C-alpha positions in Angstrom: 175.3 117.0 103.8 172.1 115.5 105.6 169.7 117.8 107.1 169.5 117.7 110.9 167.8 119.7 113.6 165.7 119.1 116.7 162.6 119.8 114.7 163.4 116.8 112.5 163.6 114.5 115.6 160.3 115.9 116.8 158.6 115.4 113.5 160.2 112.0 113.1 158.6 110.9 116.4 155.1 111.8 114.8 155.7 109.7 111.9 157.4 111.9 109.3 160.0 110.0 107.1 163.2 111.8 106.0 165.8 111.0 103.3 169.3 112.5 102.8 169.2 116.0 101.4 172.2 117.8 100.3 171.7 121.4 101.6 174.2 123.9 103.0 171.5 126.1 104.3 170.5 123.9 107.4 167.1 125.3 108.3 167.4 128.9 107.3 166.8 128.8 103.5 163.3 129.3 102.5 164.0 127.8 99.1 165.2 124.6 100.6 163.1 121.8 98.9 163.1 119.6 102.0 162.0 122.5 104.0 159.1 123.3 101.8 158.0 119.6 101.6 158.0 119.4 105.4 155.9 122.5 105.7 153.3 121.2 103.1 153.2 117.7 104.8 152.8 119.1 108.3 150.0 121.5 107.3 148.1 118.7 105.4 148.6 116.0 107.9 147.6 118.1 111.0 144.7 120.0 109.4 145.7 123.6 109.1 145.3 123.6 105.4 141.8 122.1 105.7 140.1 125.2 107.1 137.1 126.6 105.4 133.3 127.2 105.6 130.7 124.5 106.3 127.1 125.2 105.0 124.4 123.4 106.8 121.2 123.9 108.9 121.0 124.0 112.7 120.8 120.6 114.2 122.0 118.7 111.2 123.2 115.3 112.5 125.3 114.8 109.3 127.2 118.1 110.2 128.0 116.8 113.7 130.5 114.3 112.5 132.3 116.9 110.5 132.4 119.4 113.3 133.6 116.6 115.8 136.3 115.5 113.4 137.5 119.2 113.0 137.6 119.5 116.9 140.0 116.5 117.0 142.2 117.6 114.2 142.3 121.2 115.2 140.9 122.5 111.9 139.2 125.9 111.9 135.7 125.4 110.5 133.4 128.4 110.0 129.9 127.2 110.2 127.1 129.0 108.3 123.6 127.8 109.3 121.6 130.7 110.4 119.5 133.1 108.5 120.1 135.4 106.7 123.5 134.0 105.7 122.0 130.5 105.0 118.5 129.4 104.7 117.7 125.9 103.7 115.6 125.6 100.7 116.6 129.1 99.5 120.3 129.7 99.7 121.2 126.2 98.6 119.0 126.7 95.5 120.6 129.8 94.3 122.7 129.9 91.1 125.9 130.8 93.1 125.5 127.9 95.4 124.7 125.3 92.8 127.8 126.3 90.8 129.9 125.2 93.7 127.7 122.3 95.0 125.6 121.0 91.9 123.3 118.7 94.0 122.3 121.6 96.2 122.6 119.6 99.4 124.1 120.3 102.7 126.4 119.8 104.5 128.6 121.3 101.9 132.3 122.5 102.5 134.2 125.4 100.8 138.0 125.4 101.6 139.9 128.7 102.1 141.5 128.1 98.8 138.3 128.0 97.0 138.0 124.2 96.5 134.4 122.6 97.3 133.6 119.3 98.7 130.0 117.9 99.3 128.8 114.7 101.0 129.3 114.5 104.7 131.7 111.6 104.8 134.0 113.2 102.3 134.1 116.4 104.3 134.7 114.7 107.5 137.6 112.8 105.9 139.0 116.0 104.6 138.9 118.0 107.9 140.2 115.0 109.8 143.6 113.9 110.6 145.6 110.7 110.1 144.5 109.2 113.4 140.9 109.7 112.5 141.4 108.4 108.9 143.4 105.4 110.0 147.3 105.0 110.1 147.5 101.8 108.0 145.5 100.4 105.0 143.7 97.7 107.3 142.7 100.4 109.8 141.4 102.6 107.0 139.5 99.7 105.6 137.9 98.9 109.0 137.0 102.6 109.6 135.2 102.7 106.2 133.5 99.5 107.1 131.9 100.9 110.2 131.0 104.1 108.6 129.1 102.1 106.0 127.3 100.2 108.7 126.2 103.5 110.3 125.0 104.9 107.0 123.3 101.7 105.6 122.2 99.7 108.6 121.4 102.3 111.2 120.4 105.6 109.7 117.4 104.2 107.5 116.0 102.2 110.4 116.6 105.0 112.9 114.6 107.5 110.7 111.8 104.9 110.1 111.4 104.4 113.9 112.0 107.9 115.3 110.5 110.2 112.6 106.8 109.0 112.8 106.9 109.8 116.5 107.2 113.5 115.6 105.0 113.6 112.6 107.9 113.8 110.1 107.1 110.6 108.3 104.0 108.5 107.9 103.6 105.7 110.5 103.8 102.2 109.2 103.6 99.5 111.9 105.4 96.7 110.0 108.1 99.0 108.8 108.6 100.4 112.4 108.7 96.9 113.9 111.2 95.8 111.2 113.3 98.9 112.1 113.4 98.0 115.7 114.6 94.5 115.0 117.3 95.9 112.5 118.5 98.4 115.2 118.6 95.6 117.8 120.6 93.5 115.6 123.2 96.2 114.9 123.4 97.0 118.6 124.1 93.3 119.3 126.9 93.4 116.7 128.4 96.5 118.3 128.0 95.0 121.7 129.9 91.9 120.8 132.6 93.7 118.9 133.1 96.1 121.8 133.4 93.4 124.4 137.1 93.4 124.1 137.7 96.9 122.7 137.3 100.5 123.9 136.7 101.9 120.4 135.7 100.4 117.1 139.2 100.4 115.4 142.5 100.5 117.3 143.1 102.0 120.7 142.1 105.7 119.9 139.0 107.5 118.6 138.6 107.2 114.8 136.1 108.5 112.3 134.4 105.2 112.7 133.5 106.0 116.3 132.4 109.6 115.5 130.1 108.7 112.5 128.6 105.6 114.4 127.9 107.7 117.5 126.3 110.5 115.4 124.0 108.0 113.6 122.9 106.5 117.0 122.4 109.8 118.6 118.6 110.3 117.9 118.1 106.7 118.9 119.7 107.1 122.3 117.9 110.4 123.0 114.3 109.4 121.9 113.6 105.7 121.8 116.3 103.5 123.4 114.8 103.5 126.7 116.6 101.6 129.7 114.5 98.5 129.2 115.5 98.3 125.5 119.2 99.3 125.8 120.3 97.7 129.1 121.1 94.4 127.3 123.8 96.2 125.2 126.2 97.0 128.1 129.3 97.4 126.0 127.7 99.5 123.3 126.2 101.8 126.1 129.7 102.2 127.7 131.3 103.0 124.4 128.5 105.7 123.5 128.7 107.3 126.9 132.5 107.4 126.7 132.3 109.2 123.4 129.6 111.8 124.2 131.5 112.8 127.3 134.7 113.6 125.3 135.5 117.3 125.2 135.5 117.3 121.5 132.1 115.7 121.3 130.6 118.0 124.0 131.8 121.1 122.2 129.6 120.2 119.2 126.8 118.2 120.8 126.6 119.8 124.2 125.0 117.9 127.1 123.0 114.9 125.9 120.4 113.2 128.1 119.7 109.5 127.3 116.2 108.4 126.7 114.1 107.5 129.9 110.8 106.7 128.2 110.6 105.6 124.5 108.8 108.1 122.3 105.7 106.6 120.8 103.6 107.3 117.7 100.3 108.9 118.7 98.1 105.9 117.6 94.8 107.6 118.8 95.5 110.7 116.8 96.4 108.5 113.8 93.3 106.4 114.2 91.2 109.5 114.5 92.7 111.0 111.3 92.5 107.6 109.4 88.8 107.2 110.5 87.9 110.6 109.2 89.7 110.0 106.1 87.9 106.6 105.5 84.5 108.3 106.4 85.2 111.0 103.9 86.2 108.5 101.2 83.1 106.4 101.9 80.9 109.4 101.6 82.5 110.6 98.4 82.2 107.1 97.0 78.6 106.8 98.1 77.8 110.3 96.7 79.5 109.6 93.4 77.6 106.4 93.0 74.3 108.0 93.8 75.0 110.8 91.4 75.9 108.3 88.5 72.8 106.5 89.1 70.7 109.8 88.9 72.7 110.9 85.7 72.1 107.6 84.1 68.3 108.1 84.5 68.4 111.8 83.2 70.8 111.9 80.3 72.1 110.0 77.3 75.2 107.9 78.0 77.0 109.9 75.2 76.5 113.1 77.2 78.3 111.6 80.2 81.9 113.1 80.6 84.5 112.4 83.2 84.3 114.6 86.2 87.4 116.8 87.1 89.5 115.7 89.9 90.6 119.2 90.9 88.6 120.2 94.0 89.1 123.8 93.3 87.2 123.8 90.1 83.9 124.5 91.7 85.2 128.0 92.4 85.2 130.9 90.0 88.5 131.1 88.0 89.1 134.8 88.9 91.8 136.9 87.5 94.7 136.0 89.8 97.4 134.0 87.7 98.9 131.9 90.5 101.6 130.5 88.2 102.7 133.9 87.0 103.0 135.1 90.7 105.1 132.1 91.6 107.5 132.5 88.8 107.8 136.2 89.7 108.4 135.5 93.3 111.0 132.9 92.5 112.9 135.0 90.0 112.7 138.5 91.6 113.7 140.1 94.9 111.2 140.6 97.7 111.1 144.2 97.2 109.5 143.6 93.7 107.7 140.3 94.1 105.6 141.3 97.2 104.2 144.5 95.7 103.5 142.4 92.6 101.5 140.1 94.7 99.3 142.9 96.0 99.0 144.3 92.6 97.7 141.1 91.0 95.9 139.5 93.9 92.1 138.8 93.3 90.3 139.5 96.8 86.9 138.4 95.3 88.0 134.8 94.3 91.0 134.1 96.6 91.6 134.1 100.2 94.5 134.5 102.7 94.9 132.3 105.9 97.2 132.2 108.9 98.0 128.9 110.4 99.9 128.0 113.6 101.0 124.6 114.9 98.9 123.5 117.9 101.4 121.4 119.6 104.7 123.3 120.0 105.6 121.3 123.2 106.1 118.3 120.9 108.7 120.1 118.8 112.3 119.1 119.7 115.2 119.4 117.3 114.8 122.2 114.8 115.8 120.0 111.8 113.1 117.6 112.7 110.5 120.4 112.9 111.6 121.6 109.4 111.1 118.0 108.1 107.6 118.2 109.6 106.8 121.1 107.4 108.4 119.6 104.3 106.4 116.3 104.9 103.2 118.3 105.0 104.1 120.1 101.7 104.8 116.8 100.0 101.4 115.3 101.0 99.7 118.5 99.7 101.4 118.2 96.3 98.3 118.1 94.2 97.2 121.4 95.9 100.2 123.4 94.5 98.4 124.6 91.3 95.9 126.6 93.3 97.7 127.5 96.5 100.9 129.3 97.7 102.3 129.4 101.3 105.3 130.6 103.4 105.7 128.7 106.6 108.4 129.6 109.1 110.0 127.7 112.1 110.8 130.1 115.1 113.0 129.5 118.1 115.5 126.8 118.9 115.8 123.2 119.9 113.1 122.2 122.4 111.6 125.6 122.2 110.2 126.4 118.8 106.9 127.3 117.0 105.6 126.9 113.4 103.4 129.4 111.7 102.6 130.5 108.2 100.6 132.3 105.6 98.6 130.6 102.9 96.8 131.8 99.7 94.4 129.7 97.9 91.4 129.8 95.5 88.0 130.2 97.1 87.0 131.5 100.6 86.5 128.4 102.5 89.1 126.2 104.2 90.7 124.1 101.4 91.8 120.9 103.2 88.3 119.3 103.6 87.9 119.6 99.9 89.9 116.5 99.4 90.5 113.5 101.6 94.1 113.3 100.4 94.7 116.8 102.0 93.6 116.0 105.5 96.5 114.3 107.0 98.2 117.3 108.7 95.9 120.2 108.6 94.1 119.4 111.9 97.4 119.8 113.7 97.2 123.5 113.0 94.8 126.3 113.9 93.5 128.3 110.9 92.3 131.9 110.7 91.0 133.6 107.6 92.6 137.0 107.3 90.9 140.3 106.0 92.7 141.0 102.8 91.8 144.6 103.0 93.4 145.3 106.4 96.8 146.9 107.0 97.6 144.3 109.6 97.2 141.5 107.1 99.3 143.3 104.6 102.0 143.7 107.2 101.8 140.1 108.2 101.8 138.7 104.6 104.7 141.0 103.7 106.9 139.7 106.6 106.1 136.1 105.9 106.8 136.3 102.2 110.1 138.1 102.7 111.1 136.1 105.8 111.9 139.3 107.4 110.2 141.4 110.4 109.9 141.4 114.1 107.6 138.4 114.2 106.6 139.4 117.7 110.2 138.9 118.9 110.4 135.3 117.7 113.8 134.2 116.3 113.7 133.0 112.7 115.2 129.6 112.1 114.1 128.5 108.7 111.4 129.2 106.2 109.8 127.0 103.5 107.7 128.0 100.4 104.9 125.9 99.1 104.7 126.8 95.4 
């Protein structure tokens, strides 16, 4: 006999297809094959089975599209992004995390049944529903098309334009101008496409809209001032429609559009470049003068290449920096911090406290974290003789950066090399007394990422090693 019930009619209306099924149990038998298939189909299609845990960091725009998709599909997603449960650069480098997610990147998603998915678009697809993914092959293809446009045409140009305004990336005028032109071209493409459409694909919101909106978010917030964006009326209308949807608001909160385009601080950059060039010229002149003197005083065979390590002029001391870094990386803080004080050479190494001088310029916490990472990258050649723990405190639009540094010698290290002078003037620097209890308490807190920190909220820490 064929299986019939009101539930079948309701599910048929939502797109389920049924075939005849010989069953005498109607809807009561738990072993009914059709019943079990329907349960599985319903759970998969409407998201209940996709629940799980999302690992990310606060303010990660790549996580936004996942969480918004989950709001639309009704999927329950537990977000782990705050310390101590998740600390970017630490938690995602552990053996346990890498077994699940070999690339060590976030966002990363662990389902309730123990399966692991990484890459933000894949996770968004998984937690979404059929409407977001597309109800036909052509819709699915078009959705993927616009997702690719967001990832390949918008995000790279967006980062090139926005990040230098906050010191996250080095500024390059030609690259920034090219990025502005690329963004304008894509906005025009969207504007034309949306002239006869409410959404990018079909008559309802899909993952294409969610991903594209999240890719444009920092542009609309920081650089697309009215004079720039007013020509793209349809794109603006579409963007405003999306960010005011309840599902978007629950993840993004209230978002204010840019009133004045954020600008790269050219004066500050010119000052830094001028100092850097003057330093290089001085080094060049001193080197030339020294070479001329040496040629007059010594035989050519006695000339040897000079060391490029600015720290070489300081006594070697007995503190093995590499040994401590290995111990710190492989052991817990309760062992590694006492080990530091046991091995630290106070005579030949110094401890410094730094604090970012322009906290009012810090906006999104993820951008502030990138600011720290960018500084670390530019100081790469300093790693052999230095160690640091730098922490971001606070929240979006109300944060501070400070840290503890250890390096060879007792003078401020950054003037020793022109290559190290890009970022350090944005921080205040104070040499600490290695013998004081106050210094010990401060160092212990920063190395362990644990303490009262004057009541400041820990967001994320980064280690320079």
